[in-house]
N, C-alpha and C positions, 0 to 999 in steps of 0.2 A: 082727613087722610087716615087710612087704616094702617095699623101697625103690621108690617110684614114679619113673618116668622124668621128667626135666625137660621140660616142654613150653613152648618159648619163645613169647612174644607175637610176632605176625607182622604186619607191614604189607605188604599186597599191593596192587600197582598194578593196578587194573581199567582199563577203557577210558578214561574221563574222570575217574573218581573213585578215590581210594584207600580201601581198607577195612582194618579192623583186626580180627584174630581174637583174641577173648578167650581167654587161656590156660587158664582154669579150666573153661570151658564149650564152647569151640570156636565160639561164636556169632560171626557176621561182622557188624561194625558199619561202616557207611559213615561215613568221616571228614568227608564233606560235609554230613551231616545232624546239626545241633546237638542236636536233640531225642534222637535215638538215642544220640549221644555222651554226653549228660547222663544218660540213664537207665543206660547202661552204666557210666559213672563212679560213679554212686550205688551200683550193684550191686557194683562192684569195691571201693569203700571199705567197704561193709558186710562183704564177705568179708575185707578187710584187718583190720577190727576183730576179727572172730572169730579170725583167725590170730594177731593180736597177743595176744589173751587166751590162746590155746593156748600160745604161746611163753612167756608169763609163768608159767602154771601148770606147764608141763613143766620150765622152767628152775628154778623153785622146788623141784620134786620132785628134780631132779638135785642141786641145791645141798644140800638136806637130806640126801640119801643120801651125798653126798661128805663132809659133816660127820660122819656116823656112821662112815664108813670112815676118817676122818682124813686126807683127801687133797683136793687141789684139782683133780686129774685123774682122770677115770673112763674106763676103757677100754670101748669099745663094740664091736659086731660089725663085721666087715669092716675091721679095722685102724684104725677111727676112734676119736677120743678126744673127750671132753667136758671142756673146761677151764673151771673155775668162777672167775669174777672178781667183784669187788665185795664186798658185805657191809657190815658196820658200819664207819663212818668217823668219826673225831673231828672235830667242827667247833668252832672257837674264836671267841669274841668278842674280836677283836684289841685293841680299845681298853680293854676291861675287863681283859684279861690284862695289858696294859701297866700299867694303873693298880694292879692288885693286886701285880704284881711290884715296882713302885716302893715301894708300902707295905710290902712284905716286906723291903725293904732291898737288893734286887738292884742291883748297879752299872749305871749307864745304858748303858755300853758293851755289857754282856751282854744287857740288855733289847733293845737295837738289833739284836743278832744273832738274837734269837728272834722279835721282832715287826718285820717289815720294811715299808717304805713302798713302795706300788705306785702309780705315776701312769699314768693313761691319758688320751689326748687324743682328742676327738671333734669333728668338724667339723659345725656346724649348717648344713646345705645351704641353708636358706632365707636365712640371713644372708650366706652366701658369694655367693649369687646376687644379693642386694641390693647387696653391695659391688661385685660385678663390673659391675652395671648403672650404678653411680655413677662408676666411674673405669676407663678402659681399661687402665691399668697394673695395677690390682687384678685386672681380668679376665684379663690375660695370666698373672699369677702364679697365680691360682686354676686356670686351665686347665692350666698346666704341672704342677700338683701333684695333678691329678685324672685318674682313668681311668673308663671305663664298664665295669661288670661285668654280664655277662649272667646273669640269674637265671631259673630255670624258672618258668613261669606256674603259678598256683594258681587253682583254680576251687572255689568253695564251693557245695554243693548244699543248699538249705534245704527242709525239709518244711513243708507248710501247716499 
């Protein structure tokens, strides 16, 4: 199989409007036209789903072959290598394990080395905003401990 050249997606500035060139088809989409953008986004997501399935199938085939070869690294053409990661992983029910080890007579100190406690803190934004609105000191504290994080926009395309 020959290696295809990478065709980057391109945003091109036209006179008053920007356009986007779809990398898989070369189609030009006006970024000022939401209908064209939506149709193109739907098409790209469908292609992405097909590509994700291809990645899953091909990765499974490489992992299966690597297992037969007894290696996690498979040499490919052109000096490339496929490195296999993942596979079966043991998952534990920490509370049940702790209970069973205790019943088995294991010393508490050793149980605590095996089963550790993990604490996470989460701020309820709605409650923080309510507290900030109720008291200026709380508002200053909440503002001092918060930052705004830019997240990429997500658009869902629904079929009728």
